[in-house]
C-alpha positions as CSV (number, residue, x, y, z in Angstrom):
1,M,-26.6,-2.2,-17.4
2,N,-26.3,-4.8,-14.6
3,V,-25.6,-3.7,-11.0
4,K,-22.5,-5.9,-10.9
5,S,-21.2,-4.3,-14.1
6,I,-21.8,-0.6,-12.5
7,F,-20.3,-1.7,-9.2
8,G,-17.2,-3.2,-11.0
9,I,-16.8,0.3,-13.0
10,I,-17.1,2.1,-9.5
11,L,-14.3,-0.2,-7.9
12,T,-12.3,0.2,-10.9
13,L,-12.2,4.0,-10.8
14,I,-11.7,4.1,-7.0
15,G,-8.7,1.7,-7.6
16,L,-7.3,3.6,-10.4
17,G,-7.7,6.7,-8.3
18,G,-5.9,5.1,-5.4
19,L,-3.1,4.0,-7.6
20,I,-2.6,7.4,-9.0
21,Y,-2.6,9.1,-5.7
22,G,-0.1,6.5,-4.3
23,G,2.2,6.7,-7.2
24,M,2.2,10.6,-7.0
25,D,2.7,10.4,-3.2
26,F,5.6,7.8,-3.6
27,T,7.4,9.8,-6.3
28,K,7.1,13.0,-4.2
29,G,9.0,11.4,-1.2
30,G,6.1,11.1,0.9
31,V,5.8,8.7,3.9
32,A,6.7,5.3,2.5
33,Q,3.9,3.4,4.5
34,A,1.2,5.5,3.5
35,S,2.2,5.4,0.0
36,F,2.4,1.6,0.0
37,V,-1.2,1.5,1.7
38,Y,-2.6,3.5,-1.2
39,L,-0.8,1.4,-3.7
40,I,-1.9,-1.7,-2.4
41,L,-5.5,-1.0,-1.8
42,G,-5.8,0.7,-5.1
43,G,-4.3,-2.4,-6.7
44,V,-6.9,-4.6,-4.9
45,F,-9.8,-2.5,-5.8
46,F,-8.7,-2.0,-9.3
47,F,-8.2,-5.6,-10.0
48,A,-11.4,-6.6,-8.1
49,G,-13.2,-4.1,-10.3
50,I,-11.7,-5.4,-13.5
51,S,-12.5,-9.2,-12.6
52,L,-16.1,-8.2,-11.8
53,I,-16.6,-6.4,-15.1
54,R,-15.1,-9.5,-16.8
55,G,-17.3,-11.9,-14.8
56,T,-20.5,-10.3,-15.8
57,K,-22.1,-11.0,-19.2
58,A,-22.9,-8.3,-21.5
């Protein structure tokens, strides 16, 4: 496995965790700014990881 691929998987998992946590916090009626921060950062990490995985050759 390539180092870029492993880093992409880690970024994707962190992003997925951020999206899930932000979504759960948002639906429970938490502080709106904190929820949006988790959702935005989770999305950035998730899509960066996905694009990094797609960009590496198997």
